[in-house]
C-alpha angles and dihedrals in degrees: 000000000000120000124228092255089053091050089049091051092047091050091048091049090052090049092050091048091049091050091051092049090047088051092050093048087049093054090050091048092051091049091049091049093048090051095047091047090054092048091052090049091052091049089051092056091045093050089056086054090053091048091050091049090049091048090052094048091050092050091048088053093050089046093051091047092049092047091050090050093049090052092051088051094049090049091049092054098070090047091053093047088054092052090049092051089050092047091055 
């Protein structure tokens, strides 16, 4: 049969073991949280790179469309001048 002091000592030991396990888990949680935060920060910087690349692509598309439009307008001008000469 265990005495009250033995039961108290066993309880204190269980409490100490529990606190040690909780401390280990807390360290693991902090490590995981830090790692996750670093990964998110890396994704944020990469996402800005993707946004910049998409903006550059869109601007290139607009520039190309405008260049094509100007080429068509310039090609149409000699034709219009020829029509004007024939109409005179």
